[in-house]
N, CA, C and O atoms as a Tripos MOL2 file, in Angstrom:
@<TRIPOS>MOLECULE
protein
  312   311    78     0     0
PROTEIN
NO_CHARGES

@<TRIPOS>ATOM
      1 N          -9.8640    5.1170   14.4860 N.3       1 MET1
      2 CA         -8.4290    5.2480   14.3650 C.3       1 MET1
      3 C          -7.9470    4.5840   13.0710 C.2       1 MET1
      4 O          -7.0500    5.0930   12.4000 O.2       1 MET1
      5 N          -8.5550    3.4410   12.7320 N.am      2 LYS2
      6 CA         -8.1570    2.7360   11.5190 C.3       2 LYS2
      7 C          -8.4880    3.5670   10.2780 C.2       2 LYS2
      8 O          -7.7260    3.5870    9.3120 O.2       2 LYS2
      9 N          -9.6290    4.2500   10.3150 N.am      3 LEU3
     10 CA        -10.0230    5.0920    9.1940 C.3       3 LEU3
     11 C          -9.0500    6.2530    9.0370 C.2       3 LEU3
     12 O          -8.7090    6.6280    7.9160 O.2       3 LEU3
     13 N          -8.6070    6.8180   10.1390 N.am      4 LEU4
     14 CA         -7.6560    7.9250   10.0980 C.3       4 LEU4
     15 C          -6.3280    7.4830    9.4890 C.2       4 LEU4
     16 O          -5.7340    8.2190    8.7000 O.2       4 LEU4
     17 N          -5.8620    6.3040    9.8420 N.am      5 LYS5
     18 CA         -4.6200    5.7690    9.2720 C.3       5 LYS5
     19 C          -4.7740    5.5370    7.7730 C.2       5 LYS5
     20 O          -3.8640    5.8330    6.9990 O.2       5 LYS5
     21 N          -5.9230    5.0090    7.3660 N.am      6 THR6
     22 CA         -6.1630    4.7480    5.9510 C.3       6 THR6
     23 C          -6.1840    6.0500    5.1590 C.2       6 THR6
     24 O          -5.6140    6.1260    4.0710 O.2       6 THR6
     25 N          -6.8320    7.0620    5.6960 N.am      7 VAL7
     26 CA         -6.8850    8.3490    5.0090 C.3       7 VAL7
     27 C          -5.4870    8.9530    4.9070 C.2       7 VAL7
     28 O          -5.1460    9.5490    3.8850 O.2       7 VAL7
     29 N          -4.6790    8.8080    5.9520 N.am      8 ALA8
     30 CA         -3.3200    9.3500    5.9360 C.3       8 ALA8
     31 C          -2.4630    8.6630    4.8760 C.2       8 ALA8
     32 O          -1.6920    9.3260    4.1830 O.2       8 ALA8
     33 N          -2.5870    7.3590    4.7440 N.am      9 VAL9
     34 CA         -1.8040    6.6210    3.7540 C.3       9 VAL9
     35 C          -2.2400    7.0040    2.3440 C.2       9 VAL9
     36 O          -1.3960    7.2080    1.4720 O.2       9 VAL9
     37 N          -3.5370    7.1020    2.1130 N.am     10 VAL10
     38 CA         -4.0310    7.4650    0.7850 C.3      10 VAL10
     39 C          -3.5880    8.8800    0.4240 C.2      10 VAL10
     40 O          -3.2080    9.1370   -0.7180 O.2      10 VAL10
     41 N          -3.6320    9.7950    1.3850 N.am     11 ALA11
     42 CA         -3.2060   11.1710    1.1160 C.3      11 ALA11
     43 C          -1.7140   11.2330    0.8090 C.2      11 ALA11
     44 O          -1.2940   11.9870   -0.0690 O.2      11 ALA11
     45 N          -0.9180   10.4530    1.5190 N.am     12 ALA12
     46 CA          0.5230   10.4570    1.2800 C.3      12 ALA12
     47 C           0.8540    9.8940   -0.0980 C.2      12 ALA12
     48 O           1.7790   10.3700   -0.7560 O.2      12 ALA12
     49 N           0.1180    8.9000   -0.5320 N.am     13 LEU13
     50 CA          0.3720    8.3040   -1.8400 C.3      13 LEU13
     51 C          -0.1610    9.1750   -2.9740 C.2      13 LEU13
     52 O           0.3180    9.0720   -4.1030 O.2      13 LEU13
     53 N          -1.1280   10.0170   -2.6970 N.am     14 ALA14
     54 CA         -1.7270   10.8310   -3.7410 C.3      14 ALA14
     55 C          -0.9400   12.1070   -4.0120 C.2      14 ALA14
     56 O          -1.1210   12.7200   -5.0650 O.2      14 ALA14
     57 N          -0.0760   12.5230   -3.0980 N.am     15 LEU15
     58 CA          0.6770   13.7580   -3.2930 C.3      15 LEU15
     59 C           1.7440   13.5640   -4.3600 C.2      15 LEU15
     60 O           2.4790   12.5780   -4.3210 O.2      15 LEU15
     61 N           1.8420   14.4810   -5.3060 N.am     16 PRO16
     62 CA          2.8840   14.3530   -6.3320 C.3      16 PRO16
     63 C           4.2530   14.7040   -5.7490 C.2      16 PRO16
     64 O           4.3660   15.4950   -4.8130 O.2      16 PRO16
     65 N           5.2530   14.1150   -6.3100 N.am     17 VAL17
     66 CA          6.6170   14.3830   -5.8740 C.3      17 VAL17
     67 C           7.1190   15.5620   -6.6910 C.2      17 VAL17
     68 O           7.3670   15.4280   -7.8890 O.2      17 VAL17
     69 N           7.2730   16.7200   -6.0480 N.am     18 ALA18
     70 CA          7.6380   17.9390   -6.7570 C.3      18 ALA18
     71 C           9.1360   18.0060   -7.0410 C.2      18 ALA18
     72 O           9.5630   18.7490   -7.9250 O.2      18 ALA18
     73 N           9.9290   17.2490   -6.3100 N.am     19 ALA19
     74 CA         11.3800   17.3340   -6.4940 C.3      19 ALA19
     75 C          11.8300   16.7460   -7.8230 C.2      19 ALA19
     76 O          12.8780   17.1310   -8.3410 O.2      19 ALA19
     77 N          11.0680   15.8320   -8.3780 N.am     20 SER20
     78 CA         11.4920   15.1980   -9.6150 C.3      20 SER20
     79 C          11.1420   16.0260  -10.8480 C.2      20 SER20
     80 O          11.6250   15.7280  -11.9400 O.2      20 SER20
     81 N          10.3140   17.0540  -10.6980 N.am     21 ALA21
     82 CA          9.8980   17.8680  -11.8380 C.3      21 ALA21
     83 C          10.5920   19.2220  -11.7690 C.2      21 ALA21
     84 O           9.9500   20.2340  -11.4850 O.2      21 ALA21
     85 N          11.8810   19.2500  -12.0230 N.am     22 GLN22
     86 CA         12.6320   20.4900  -11.9650 C.3      22 GLN22
     87 C          12.7490   21.0840  -13.3620 C.2      22 GLN22
     88 O          12.8980   20.3590  -14.3450 O.2      22 GLN22
     89 N          12.6790   22.3920  -13.4390 N.am     23 ASP23
     90 CA         12.7820   23.1070  -14.7040 C.3      23 ASP23
     91 C          14.2580   23.3540  -15.0060 C.2      23 ASP23
     92 O          14.9780   23.9180  -14.1820 O.2      23 ASP23
     93 N          14.7000   22.9360  -16.1760 N.am     24 THR24
     94 CA         16.1070   23.1030  -16.5430 C.3      24 THR24
     95 C          16.2150   24.0120  -17.7570 C.2      24 THR24
     96 O          16.6340   23.5770  -18.8300 O.2      24 THR24
     97 N          15.8400   25.2600  -17.5910 N.am     25 ASN25
     98 CA         15.9620   26.2330  -18.6830 C.3      25 ASN25
     99 C          17.4320   26.6270  -18.8130 C.2      25 ASN25
    100 O          18.1030   26.9410  -17.8300 O.2      25 ASN25
    101 N          17.9030   26.6010  -20.0380 N.am     26 ASN26
    102 CA         19.2890   26.9390  -20.2970 C.3      26 ASN26
    103 C          19.3050   28.2620  -21.0510 C.2      26 ASN26
    104 O          18.9360   28.3150  -22.2240 O.2      26 ASN26
    105 N          19.7310   29.3290  -20.3820 N.am     27 THR27
    106 CA         19.6920   30.6460  -21.0080 C.3      27 THR27
    107 C          21.0770   31.1560  -21.3720 C.2      27 THR27
    108 O          21.2210   32.3350  -21.6980 O.2      27 THR27
    109 N          22.1030   30.3070  -21.3290 N.am     28 THR28
    110 CA         23.4570   30.7670  -21.6370 C.3      28 THR28
    111 C          23.7630   30.6960  -23.1190 C.2      28 THR28
    112 O          24.8490   31.1090  -23.5240 O.2      28 THR28
    113 N          22.8680   30.1960  -23.9420 N.am     29 GLY29
    114 CA         23.0830   30.1610  -25.3740 C.3      29 GLY29
    115 C          23.6370   28.8340  -25.8740 C.2      29 GLY29
    116 O          23.9040   28.7120  -27.0690 O.2      29 GLY29
    117 N          23.8190   27.8500  -25.0270 N.am     30 THR30
    118 CA         24.3180   26.5620  -25.4800 C.3      30 THR30
    119 C          23.1450   25.6930  -25.9080 C.2      30 THR30
    120 O          22.0040   25.9270  -25.5090 O.2      30 THR30
    121 N          23.4330   24.7110  -26.7060 N.am     31 THR31
    122 CA         22.4030   23.8210  -27.2270 C.3      31 THR31
    123 C          22.1710   22.6900  -26.2330 C.2      31 THR31
    124 O          23.1140   22.0870  -25.7210 O.2      31 THR31
    125 N          20.9120   22.4200  -25.9760 N.am     32 GLN32
    126 CA         20.5570   21.3520  -25.0420 C.3      32 GLN32
    127 C          19.9830   20.1960  -25.8510 C.2      32 GLN32
    128 O          19.0480   20.3860  -26.6300 O.2      32 GLN32
    129 N          20.5320   19.0100  -25.6730 N.am     33 THR33
    130 CA         20.1010   17.8270  -26.4030 C.3      33 THR33
    131 C          19.3520   16.9040  -25.4510 C.2      33 THR33
    132 O          19.8140   16.6250  -24.3440 O.2      33 THR33
    133 N          18.1950   16.4380  -25.8950 N.am     34 THR34
    134 CA         17.4000   15.5100  -25.0980 C.3      34 THR34
    135 C          17.3950   14.1680  -25.7930 C.2      34 THR34
    136 O          17.0590   14.0730  -26.9740 O.2      34 THR34
    137 N          17.7660   13.1300  -25.0650 N.am     35 THR35
    138 CA         17.7800   11.7770  -25.6030 C.3      35 THR35
    139 C          16.6840   10.9720  -24.9250 C.2      35 THR35
    140 O          16.6140   10.9120  -23.6970 O.2      35 THR35
    141 N          15.8390   10.3590  -25.7230 N.am     36 THR36
    142 CA         14.7630    9.5300  -25.1940 C.3      36 THR36
    143 C          15.0440    8.0840  -25.5570 C.2      36 THR36
    144 O          15.2410    7.7540  -26.7260 O.2      36 THR36
    145 N          15.0590    7.2370  -24.5610 N.am     37 THR37
    146 CA         15.3060    5.8200  -24.7750 C.3      37 THR37
    147 C          14.0100    5.0620  -24.5370 C.2      37 THR37
    148 O          13.3790    5.2040  -23.4890 O.2      37 THR37
    149 N          13.6220    4.2640  -25.5080 N.am     38 THR38
    150 CA         12.4180    3.4550  -25.3760 C.3      38 THR38
    151 C          12.8390    2.0130  -25.1250 C.2      38 THR38
    152 O          13.5890    1.4240  -25.9020 O.2      38 THR38
    153 N          12.3480    1.4660  -24.0420 N.am     39 THR39
    154 CA         12.6690    0.0720  -23.7330 C.3      39 THR39
    155 C          11.4190   -0.7690  -23.9170 C.2      39 THR39
    156 O          10.3010   -0.3160  -23.6720 O.2      39 THR39
    157 N          11.6250   -1.9780  -24.3450 N.am     40 GLU40
    158 CA         10.5220   -2.9060  -24.5700 C.3      40 GLU40
    159 C          10.1910   -3.5840  -23.2540 C.2      40 GLU40
    160 O          11.0770   -4.0890  -22.5640 O.2      40 GLU40
    161 N           8.8920   -3.5910  -22.9040 N.am     41 LYS41
    162 CA          8.4760   -4.2660  -21.6720 C.3      41 LYS41
    163 C           8.4380   -5.7630  -21.9210 C.2      41 LYS41
    164 O           7.6800   -6.2590  -22.7550 O.2      41 LYS41
    165 N           9.2470   -6.4430  -21.2020 N.am     42 ARG42
    166 CA          9.2720   -7.8970  -21.3150 C.3      42 ARG42
    167 C           9.2020   -8.4760  -19.9240 C.2      42 ARG42
    168 O           9.6630   -7.8660  -18.9590 O.2      42 ARG42
    169 N           8.6320   -9.6410  -19.8280 N.am     43 GLY43
    170 CA          8.5870  -10.3120  -18.5390 C.3      43 GLY43
    171 C           7.2250  -10.2010  -17.8790 C.2      43 GLY43
    172 O           6.2110   -9.9360  -18.5240 O.2      43 GLY43
    173 N           7.2380  -10.4090  -16.5950 N.am     44 PHE44
    174 CA          6.0160  -10.4990  -15.8090 C.3      44 PHE44
    175 C           5.7410   -9.1770  -15.1100 C.2      44 PHE44
    176 O           6.6580   -8.5570  -14.5710 O.2      44 PHE44
    177 N           4.4940   -8.7420  -15.1130 N.am     45 ASP45
    178 CA          4.0990   -7.5290  -14.4140 C.3      45 ASP45
    179 C           3.8130   -7.9010  -12.9560 C.2      45 ASP45
    180 O           2.7660   -8.4720  -12.6510 O.2      45 ASP45
    181 N           4.7350   -7.5790  -12.0710 N.am     46 TRP46
    182 CA          4.6670   -7.9870  -10.6690 C.3      46 TRP46
    183 C           3.5710   -7.2530   -9.9100 C.2      46 TRP46
    184 O           3.1910   -7.6880   -8.8240 O.2      46 TRP46
    185 N           3.0600   -6.1680  -10.4430 N.am     47 GLY47
    186 CA          1.9750   -5.4520   -9.7760 C.3      47 GLY47
    187 C           0.7090   -6.2750   -9.6660 C.2      47 GLY47
    188 O          -0.0060   -6.1910   -8.6680 O.2      47 GLY47
    189 N           0.4270   -7.0710  -10.6880 N.am     48 TRP48
    190 CA         -0.7650   -7.9270  -10.6390 C.3      48 TRP48
    191 C          -0.6310   -9.0010   -9.5660 C.2      48 TRP48
    192 O          -1.6110   -9.3540   -8.9100 O.2      48 TRP48
    193 N           0.5770   -9.5180   -9.3880 N.am     49 LEU49
    194 CA          0.7890  -10.5190   -8.3430 C.3      49 LEU49
    195 C           0.5660   -9.9010   -6.9700 C.2      49 LEU49
    196 O          -0.0050  -10.5350   -6.0830 O.2      49 LEU49
    197 N           1.0150   -8.6700   -6.7970 N.am     50 GLY50
    198 CA          0.7860   -7.9780   -5.5290 C.3      50 GLY50
    199 C          -0.6830   -7.7510   -5.2560 C.2      50 GLY50
    200 O          -1.1410   -7.9050   -4.1240 O.2      50 GLY50
    201 N          -1.4370   -7.3790   -6.3030 N.am     51 LEU51
    202 CA         -2.8730   -7.1860   -6.1210 C.3      51 LEU51
    203 C          -3.5780   -8.4930   -5.7790 C.2      51 LEU51
    204 O          -4.5080   -8.5050   -4.9720 O.2      51 LEU51
    205 N          -3.1470   -9.5750   -6.3780 N.am     52 LEU52
    206 CA         -3.7320  -10.8770   -6.0310 C.3      52 LEU52
    207 C          -3.4230  -11.2450   -4.5830 C.2      52 LEU52
    208 O          -4.2670  -11.8010   -3.8810 O.2      52 LEU52
    209 N          -2.2120  -10.9330   -4.1490 N.am     53 GLY53
    210 CA         -1.8470  -11.2040   -2.7580 C.3      53 GLY53
    211 C          -2.6830  -10.3980   -1.7830 C.2      53 GLY53
    212 O          -3.1100  -10.9150   -0.7510 O.2      53 GLY53
    213 N          -2.9180   -9.1310   -2.1050 N.am     54 LEU54
    214 CA         -3.7680   -8.3160   -1.2420 C.3      54 LEU54
    215 C          -5.2100   -8.8100   -1.2450 C.2      54 LEU54
    216 O          -5.8840   -8.7750   -0.2150 O.2      54 LEU54
    217 N          -5.6760   -9.2630   -2.3890 N.am     55 ALA55
    218 CA         -7.0390   -9.7960   -2.4600 C.3      55 ALA55
    219 C          -7.1680  -11.0540   -1.6040 C.2      55 ALA55
    220 O          -8.2310  -11.3130   -1.0400 O.2      55 ALA55
    221 N          -6.1090  -11.8250   -1.5050 N.am     56 GLY56
    222 CA         -6.1400  -13.0140   -0.6640 C.3      56 GLY56
    223 C          -6.2050  -12.6990    0.8170 C.2      56 GLY56
    224 O          -6.6420  -13.5330    1.6110 O.2      56 GLY56
    225 N          -5.7760  -11.5080    1.1970 N.am     57 LEU57
    226 CA         -5.8070  -11.1190    2.6070 C.3      57 LEU57
    227 C          -7.1420  -10.5190    3.0350 C.2      57 LEU57
    228 O          -7.3490  -10.2690    4.2220 O.2      57 LEU57
    229 N          -8.0500  -10.2840    2.0910 N.am     58 LEU58
    230 CA         -9.3190   -9.6540    2.4400 C.3      58 LEU58
    231 C         -10.1250  -10.4710    3.4360 C.2      58 LEU58
    232 O         -10.7940   -9.8910    4.2910 O.2      58 LEU58
    233 N         -10.0870  -11.7630    3.3590 N.am     59 GLY59
    234 CA        -10.8620  -12.5990    4.2660 C.3      59 GLY59
    235 C         -10.3320  -12.6060    5.6850 C.2      59 GLY59
    236 O         -11.0290  -13.0430    6.6010 O.2      59 GLY59
    237 N          -9.1230  -12.1350    5.8850 N.am     60 LEU60
    238 CA         -8.5380  -12.1500    7.2220 C.3      60 LEU60
    239 C          -8.8450  -10.8880    8.0120 C.2      60 LEU60
    240 O          -8.4510  -10.7820    9.1730 O.2      60 LEU60
    241 N          -9.5290   -9.9430    7.4190 N.am     61 GLY61
    242 CA         -9.7680   -8.6540    8.0640 C.3      61 GLY61
    243 C         -10.6170   -8.7380    9.3150 C.2      61 GLY61
    244 O         -10.1990   -8.2700   10.3740 O.2      61 GLY61
    245 N         -11.7710   -9.3090    9.2220 N.am     62 ARG62
    246 CA        -12.6660   -9.3870   10.3790 C.3      62 ARG62
    247 C         -12.9910  -10.8400   10.6680 C.2      62 ARG62
    248 O         -13.4990  -11.5680    9.8150 O.2      62 ARG62
    249 N         -12.6920  -11.2320   11.8620 N.am     63 GLN63
    250 CA        -12.9980  -12.5940   12.2850 C.3      63 GLN63
    251 C         -13.9950  -12.5340   13.4220 C.2      63 GLN63
    252 O         -14.0030  -11.5920   14.2140 O.2      63 GLN63
    253 N         -14.8260  -13.5410   13.4880 N.am     64 GLN64
    254 CA        -15.7890  -13.6270   14.5770 C.3      64 GLN64
    255 C         -15.0390  -13.9230   15.8660 C.2      64 GLN64
    256 O         -14.1140  -14.7350   15.8700 O.2      64 GLN64
    257 N         -15.4210  -13.2820   16.9490 N.am     65 PRO65
    258 CA        -14.7320  -13.5640   18.2090 C.3      65 PRO65
    259 C         -15.0010  -15.0030   18.6570 C.2      65 PRO65
    260 O         -16.1000  -15.5310   18.4930 O.2      65 PRO65
    261 N         -13.9880  -15.6020   19.2130 N.am     66 ALA66
    262 CA        -14.1230  -16.9770   19.6850 C.3      66 ALA66
    263 C         -15.0430  -16.9980   20.9030 C.2      66 ALA66
    264 O         -14.9050  -16.1700   21.8030 O.2      66 ALA66
    265 N         -15.9700  -17.9330   20.9310 N.am     67 PRO67
    266 CA        -16.8710  -17.9880   22.0880 C.3      67 PRO67
    267 C         -16.0970  -18.4200   23.3380 C.2      67 PRO67
    268 O         -15.2420  -19.3050   23.2820 O.2      67 PRO67
    269 N         -16.4100  -17.7880   24.4420 N.am     68 THR68
    270 CA        -15.7750  -18.1640   25.7060 C.3      68 THR68
    271 C         -16.7940  -18.9110   26.5480 C.2      68 THR68
    272 O         -17.9420  -18.4880   26.6840 O.2      68 THR68
    273 N         -16.3640  -20.0030   27.0970 N.am     69 VAL69
    274 CA        -17.2360  -20.8430   27.9100 C.3      69 VAL69
    275 C         -16.7570  -20.7630   29.3480 C.2      69 VAL69
    276 O         -15.5950  -21.0460   29.6390 O.2      69 VAL69
    277 N         -17.6440  -20.3810   30.2380 N.am     70 HIS70
    278 CA        -17.3300  -20.3100   31.6520 C.3      70 HIS70
    279 C         -18.1290  -21.3920   32.3660 C.2      70 HIS70
    280 O         -19.3600  -21.3810   32.3430 O.2      70 HIS70
    281 N         -17.4440  -22.3010   32.9830 N.am     71 THR71
    282 CA        -18.1330  -23.3420   33.7340 C.3      71 THR71
    283 C         -17.7510  -23.1950   35.2000 C.2      71 THR71
    284 O         -16.5860  -22.9960   35.5470 O.2      71 THR71
    285 N         -18.7270  -23.2940   36.0140 N.am     72 THR72
    286 CA        -18.4870  -23.2460   37.4570 C.3      72 THR72
    287 C         -19.0850  -24.4920   38.0740 C.2      72 THR72
    288 O         -20.1680  -24.9380   37.6950 O.2      72 THR72
    289 N         -18.3790  -25.0290   39.0070 N.am     73 THR73
    290 CA        -18.8950  -26.2000   39.7230 C.3      73 THR73
    291 C         -18.9020  -25.8770   41.2060 C.2      73 THR73
    292 O         -18.0190  -25.1960   41.7280 O.2      73 THR73
    293 N         -19.8740  -26.3620   41.8250 N.am     74 THR74
    294 CA        -19.9570  -26.1910   43.2890 C.3      74 THR74
    295 C         -19.9360  -27.5650   43.9200 C.2      74 THR74
    296 O         -20.6580  -28.4730   43.5070 O.2      74 THR74
    297 N         -19.1270  -27.6920   44.8880 N.am     75 THR75
    298 CA        -19.0260  -28.9520   45.6060 C.3      75 THR75
    299 C         -19.3270  -28.6820   47.0680 C.2      75 THR75
    300 O         -18.7450  -27.8020   47.7020 O.2      75 THR75
    301 N         -20.2420  -29.4600   47.5680 N.am     76 THR76
    302 CA        -20.6090  -29.3240   48.9820 C.3      76 THR76
    303 C         -19.9480  -30.4530   49.7460 C.2      76 THR76
    304 O         -20.1810  -31.6260   49.4540 O.2      76 THR76
    305 N         -19.1370  -30.1110   50.7090 N.am     77 ARG77
    306 CA        -18.4690  -31.1390   51.5130 C.3      77 ARG77
    307 C         -19.0670  -31.1060   52.9120 C.2      77 ARG77
    308 O         -19.3370  -30.0430   53.4700 O.2      77 ARG77
    309 N         -19.2600  -32.2670   53.4470 N.am     78 ARG78
    310 CA        -19.8150  -32.3790   54.8060 C.3      78 ARG78
    311 C         -18.9000  -33.0710   55.7300 C.2      78 ARG78
    312 O         -19.2230  -33.2420   56.9060 O.2      78 ARG78
@<TRIPOS>BOND
     1     1     2 1
     2     2     3 1
     3     3     4 2
     4     3     5 am
     5     5     6 1
     6     6     7 1
     7     7     8 2
     8     7     9 am
     9     9    10 1
    10    10    11 1
    11    11    12 2
    12    11    13 am
    13    13    14 1
    14    14    15 1
    15    15    16 2
    16    15    17 am
    17    17    18 1
    18    18    19 1
    19    19    20 2
    20    19    21 am
    21    21    22 1
    22    22    23 1
    23    23    24 2
    24    23    25 am
    25    25    26 1
    26    26    27 1
    27    27    28 2
    28    27    29 am
    29    29    30 1
    30    30    31 1
    31    31    32 2
    32    31    33 am
    33    33    34 1
    34    34    35 1
    35    35    36 2
    36    35    37 am
    37    37    38 1
    38    38    39 1
    39    39    40 2
    40    39    41 am
    41    41    42 1
    42    42    43 1
    43    43    44 2
    44    43    45 am
    45    45    46 1
    46    46    47 1
    47    47    48 2
    48    47    49 am
    49    49    50 1
    50    50    51 1
    51    51    52 2
    52    51    53 am
    53    53    54 1
    54    54    55 1
    55    55    56 2
    56    55    57 am
    57    57    58 1
    58    58    59 1
    59    59    60 2
    60    59    61 am
    61    61    62 1
    62    62    63 1
    63    63    64 2
    64    63    65 am
    65    65    66 1
    66    66    67 1
    67    67    68 2
    68    67    69 am
    69    69    70 1
    70    70    71 1
    71    71    72 2
    72    71    73 am
    73    73    74 1
    74    74    75 1
    75    75    76 2
    76    75    77 am
    77    77    78 1
    78    78    79 1
    79    79    80 2
    80    79    81 am
    81    81    82 1
    82    82    83 1
    83    83    84 2
    84    83    85 am
    85    85    86 1
    86    86    87 1
    87    87    88 2
    88    87    89 am
    89    89    90 1
    90    90    91 1
    91    91    92 2
    92    91    93 am
    93    93    94 1
    94    94    95 1
    95    95    96 2
    96    95    97 am
    97    97    98 1
    98    98    99 1
    99    99   100 2
   100    99   101 am
   101   101   102 1
   102   102   103 1
   103   103   104 2
   104   103   105 am
   105   105   106 1
   106   106   107 1
   107   107   108 2
   108   107   109 am
   109   109   110 1
   110   110   111 1
   111   111   112 2
   112   111   113 am
   113   113   114 1
   114   114   115 1
   115   115   116 2
   116   115   117 am
   117   117   118 1
   118   118   119 1
   119   119   120 2
   120   119   121 am
   121   121   122 1
   122   122   123 1
   123   123   124 2
   124   123   125 am
   125   125   126 1
   126   126   127 1
   127   127   128 2
   128   127   129 am
   129   129   130 1
   130   130   131 1
   131   131   132 2
   132   131   133 am
   133   133   134 1
   134   134   135 1
   135   135   136 2
   136   135   137 am
   137   137   138 1
   138   138   139 1
   139   139   140 2
   140   139   141 am
   141   141   142 1
   142   142   143 1
   143   143   144 2
   144   143   145 am
   145   145   146 1
   146   146   147 1
   147   147   148 2
   148   147   149 am
   149   149   150 1
   150   150   151 1
   151   151   152 2
   152   151   153 am
   153   153   154 1
   154   154   155 1
   155   155   156 2
   156   155   157 am
   157   157   158 1
   158   158   159 1
   159   159   160 2
   160   159   161 am
   161   161   162 1
   162   162   163 1
   163   163   164 2
   164   163   165 am
   165   165   166 1
   166   166   167 1
   167   167   168 2
   168   167   169 am
   169   169   170 1
   170   170   171 1
   171   171   172 2
   172   171   173 am
   173   173   174 1
   174   174   175 1
   175   175   176 2
   176   175   177 am
   177   177   178 1
   178   178   179 1
   179   179   180 2
   180   179   181 am
   181   181   182 1
   182   182   183 1
   183   183   184 2
   184   183   185 am
   185   185   186 1
   186   186   187 1
   187   187   188 2
   188   187   189 am
   189   189   190 1
   190   190   191 1
   191   191   192 2
   192   191   193 am
   193   193   194 1
   194   194   195 1
   195   195   196 2
   196   195   197 am
   197   197   198 1
   198   198   199 1
   199   199   200 2
   200   199   201 am
   201   201   202 1
   202   202   203 1
   203   203   204 2
   204   203   205 am
   205   205   206 1
   206   206   207 1
   207   207   208 2
   208   207   209 am
   209   209   210 1
   210   210   211 1
   211   211   212 2
   212   211   213 am
   213   213   214 1
   214   214   215 1
   215   215   216 2
   216   215   217 am
   217   217   218 1
   218   218   219 1
   219   219   220 2
   220   219   221 am
   221   221   222 1
   222   222   223 1
   223   223   224 2
   224   223   225 am
   225   225   226 1
   226   226   227 1
   227   227   228 2
   228   227   229 am
   229   229   230 1
   230   230   231 1
   231   231   232 2
   232   231   233 am
   233   233   234 1
   234   234   235 1
   235   235   236 2
   236   235   237 am
   237   237   238 1
   238   238   239 1
   239   239   240 2
   240   239   241 am
   241   241   242 1
   242   242   243 1
   243   243   244 2
   244   243   245 am
   245   245   246 1
   246   246   247 1
   247   247   248 2
   248   247   249 am
   249   249   250 1
   250   250   251 1
   251   251   252 2
   252   251   253 am
   253   253   254 1
   254   254   255 1
   255   255   256 2
   256   255   257 am
   257   257   258 1
   258   258   259 1
   259   259   260 2
   260   259   261 am
   261   261   262 1
   262   262   263 1
   263   263   264 2
   264   263   265 am
   265   265   266 1
   266   266   267 1
   267   267   268 2
   268   267   269 am
   269   269   270 1
   270   270   271 1
   271   271   272 2
   272   271   273 am
   273   273   274 1
   274   274   275 1
   275   275   276 2
   276   275   277 am
   277   277   278 1
   278   278   279 1
   279   279   280 2
   280   279   281 am
   281   281   282 1
   282   282   283 1
   283   283   284 2
   284   283   285 am
   285   285   286 1
   286   286   287 1
   287   287   288 2
   288   287   289 am
   289   289   290 1
   290   290   291 1
   291   291   292 2
   292   291   293 am
   293   293   294 1
   294   294   295 1
   295   295   296 2
   296   295   297 am
   297   297   298 1
   298   298   299 1
   299   299   300 2
   300   299   301 am
   301   301   302 1
   302   302   303 1
   303   303   304 2
   304   303   305 am
   305   305   306 1
   306   306   307 1
   307   307   308 2
   308   307   309 am
   309   309   310 1
   310   310   311 1
   311   311   312 2
@<TRIPOS>SUBSTRUCTURE
     1 MET1         2 RESIDUE 1 A MET
     2 LYS2         6 RESIDUE 1 A LYS
     3 LEU3        10 RESIDUE 1 A LEU
     4 LEU4        14 RESIDUE 1 A LEU
     5 LYS5        18 RESIDUE 1 A LYS
     6 THR6        22 RESIDUE 1 A THR
     7 VAL7        26 RESIDUE 1 A VAL
     8 ALA8        30 RESIDUE 1 A ALA
     9 VAL9        34 RESIDUE 1 A VAL
    10 VAL10       38 RESIDUE 1 A VAL
    11 ALA11       42 RESIDUE 1 A ALA
    12 ALA12       46 RESIDUE 1 A ALA
    13 LEU13       50 RESIDUE 1 A LEU
    14 ALA14       54 RESIDUE 1 A ALA
    15 LEU15       58 RESIDUE 1 A LEU
    16 PRO16       62 RESIDUE 1 A PRO
    17 VAL17       66 RESIDUE 1 A VAL
    18 ALA18       70 RESIDUE 1 A ALA
    19 ALA19       74 RESIDUE 1 A ALA
    20 SER20       78 RESIDUE 1 A SER
    21 ALA21       82 RESIDUE 1 A ALA
    22 GLN22       86 RESIDUE 1 A GLN
    23 ASP23       90 RESIDUE 1 A ASP
    24 THR24       94 RESIDUE 1 A THR
    25 ASN25       98 RESIDUE 1 A ASN
    26 ASN26      102 RESIDUE 1 A ASN
    27 THR27      106 RESIDUE 1 A THR
    28 THR28      110 RESIDUE 1 A THR
    29 GLY29      114 RESIDUE 1 A GLY
    30 THR30      118 RESIDUE 1 A THR
    31 THR31      122 RESIDUE 1 A THR
    32 GLN32      126 RESIDUE 1 A GLN
    33 THR33      130 RESIDUE 1 A THR
    34 THR34      134 RESIDUE 1 A THR
    35 THR35      138 RESIDUE 1 A THR
    36 THR36      142 RESIDUE 1 A THR
    37 THR37      146 RESIDUE 1 A THR
    38 THR38      150 RESIDUE 1 A THR
    39 THR39      154 RESIDUE 1 A THR
    40 GLU40      158 RESIDUE 1 A GLU
    41 LYS41      162 RESIDUE 1 A LYS
    42 ARG42      166 RESIDUE 1 A ARG
    43 GLY43      170 RESIDUE 1 A GLY
    44 PHE44      174 RESIDUE 1 A PHE
    45 ASP45      178 RESIDUE 1 A ASP
    46 TRP46      182 RESIDUE 1 A TRP
    47 GLY47      186 RESIDUE 1 A GLY
    48 TRP48      190 RESIDUE 1 A TRP
    49 LEU49      194 RESIDUE 1 A LEU
    50 GLY50      198 RESIDUE 1 A GLY
    51 LEU51      202 RESIDUE 1 A LEU
    52 LEU52      206 RESIDUE 1 A LEU
    53 GLY53      210 RESIDUE 1 A GLY
    54 LEU54      214 RESIDUE 1 A LEU
    55 ALA55      218 RESIDUE 1 A ALA
    56 GLY56      222 RESIDUE 1 A GLY
    57 LEU57      226 RESIDUE 1 A LEU
    58 LEU58      230 RESIDUE 1 A LEU
    59 GLY59      234 RESIDUE 1 A GLY
    60 LEU60      238 RESIDUE 1 A LEU
    61 GLY61      242 RESIDUE 1 A GLY
    62 ARG62      246 RESIDUE 1 A ARG
    63 GLN63      250 RESIDUE 1 A GLN
    64 GLN64      254 RESIDUE 1 A GLN
    65 PRO65      258 RESIDUE 1 A PRO
    66 ALA66      262 RESIDUE 1 A ALA
    67 PRO67      266 RESIDUE 1 A PRO
    68 THR68      270 RESIDUE 1 A THR
    69 VAL69      274 RESIDUE 1 A VAL
    70 HIS70      278 RESIDUE 1 A HIS
    71 THR71      282 RESIDUE 1 A THR
    72 THR72      286 RESIDUE 1 A THR
    73 THR73      290 RESIDUE 1 A THR
    74 THR74      294 RESIDUE 1 A THR
    75 THR75      298 RESIDUE 1 A THR
    76 THR76      302 RESIDUE 1 A THR
    77 ARG77      306 RESIDUE 1 A ARG
    78 ARG78      310 RESIDUE 1 A ARG
């Protein structure tokens, strides 16, 4: 079941989002202007911090089961 969930999540993340890639052909004869803005990346890349956090959780995945101790006592009364 865990493998099925993992495959489902990976498949959902791998699918491209088709709604954001719309074709805007302008056939009415007007001029279309495209403006591209370049921003400088400054600051901290938070993705690396997230990956470090996930790496820290790797040791918590499988734990050894705690041993159970069953003690029985018998008392004979006369």
